[in-house]
C-alpha positions in Angstrom: 1.3 -21.9 49.2 1.5 -20.5 45.8 -1.9 -19.0 44.2 -2.3 -20.3 40.5 -2.6 -17.3 38.0 -6.0 -17.7 36.5 -5.5 -14.9 33.9 -5.5 -15.9 30.2 -2.2 -16.4 28.6 -2.0 -14.4 25.3 -1.3 -16.6 22.0 2.5 -16.6 21.0 3.3 -14.8 17.8 3.9 -17.9 16.0 0.3 -19.1 17.0 -1.5 -15.9 16.4 -2.9 -15.3 12.9 -3.4 -11.7 12.0 -6.8 -11.2 10.4 -7.2 -9.8 6.8 -8.3 -6.4 8.1 -5.1 -6.4 10.3 -3.0 -7.1 7.3 -4.9 -4.4 5.2 -4.4 -1.7 7.8 -0.5 -2.4 8.2 -0.4 -2.4 4.4 -2.4 0.9 4.2 0.3 2.5 6.6 3.2 1.1 4.7 1.9 2.2 1.3 1.4 5.7 3.0 5.0 5.6 3.6 6.0 4.3 0.5 4.1 7.3 -1.1 5.7 9.8 1.1 9.3 8.7 -0.1 8.2 8.1 -3.7 6.8 11.9 -3.9 10.4 12.9 -2.6 12.1 11.0 -5.4 9.4 12.4 -7.8 10.3 16.2 -6.7 13.9 15.0 -7.4 13.2 14.0 -10.9 11.4 17.2 -11.6 14.4 19.1 -10.7 16.5 16.8 -12.9 14.3 17.6 -15.7 14.5 21.3 -14.9 18.4 21.1 -15.0 18.4 20.5 -18.9 18.7 18.0 -21.5 21.6 16.2 -20.6 20.5 15.6 -17.1 17.3 14.5 -18.5 19.0 11.9 -20.7 21.2 10.6 -18.0 18.1 10.4 -15.8 16.3 8.4 -18.5 19.2 5.8 -18.8 19.3 5.3 -14.9 15.4 4.8 -14.7 15.4 2.2 -17.5 17.1 -0.3 -15.3 14.6 -3.1 -14.0 14.8 -2.2 -10.3 13.7 1.3 -11.2 10.9 0.0 -13.1 9.7 -2.4 -10.4 9.9 0.6 -8.2 7.6 2.7 -10.5 5.1 0.0 -10.6 5.4 -0.5 -6.8 4.4 3.4 -6.5 1.6 3.1 -8.9 0.5 0.1 -6.8 0.7 1.8 -3.6 -1.2 5.0 -5.0 -4.1 2.6 -6.0 -4.2 0.7 -3.0 -4.0 3.7 -1.0 -7.1 5.3 -2.9 -8.9 2.2 -2.6 -8.5 1.9 1.2 -9.4 5.6 1.2 -12.8 5.2 -0.5 -13.2 2.3 2.3 -12.7 4.9 5.0 -15.2 7.3 3.1 -17.7 4.4 3.4 -17.2 3.9 7.2 -17.7 7.6 7.6 -21.3 7.1 6.5 -21.6 4.6 9.4 -21.8 1.6 7.2 -19.7 -1.4 6.6 -18.5 -2.4 10.3 -19.9 -6.0 10.2 -17.5 -8.8 10.3 -18.4 -10.1 7.0 -18.7 -6.7 5.3 -15.2 -5.9 6.7 -13.7 -8.9 4.9 -15.7 -8.4 1.9 -14.4 -4.9 1.6 -10.9 -5.9 2.4 -11.0 -8.6 -0.6 -12.8 -6.1 -2.8 -10.0 -3.3 -2.0 -7.2 -5.7 -2.8 -8.6 -6.8 -6.3 -9.6 -3.6 -7.2 -6.1 -2.2 -6.8 -4.4 -5.2 -8.4 -6.8 -5.2 -11.4 -6.4 -1.3 -12.1 -2.7 -1.7 -11.7 -2.6 -4.5 -14.1 -5.1 -2.4 -16.6 -2.5 0.4 -16.3 0.2 -1.8 -16.9 -1.1 -3.5 -20.0 -2.3 -0.3 -21.8 0.8 2.0 -21.2 
């Protein structure tokens, strides 16, 4: 006689819906990696500038392509999102903001503020 297993079965990945706070946490890690790669590229650009005016002009032509402008604004958004999430962690360090509703509110505020500040910078630069 085979005994039936009474343990619960985990939901399948196609059924499971990741909560907003989980998405924000994963995004925070991804923006951290993006910022690391972006800073390496930024140091390379500083070296190009130091190489002289010819290198600088070639780099400017290269950076004026749409892909690099998209990457530039992606870097700015990643920086602002990472900063907003850092403020959230500072609030957590005080022992506040761990309620379920508060977590979701902070996540939405974090997304909206980072998008709004990026848009403001885009419009005025």
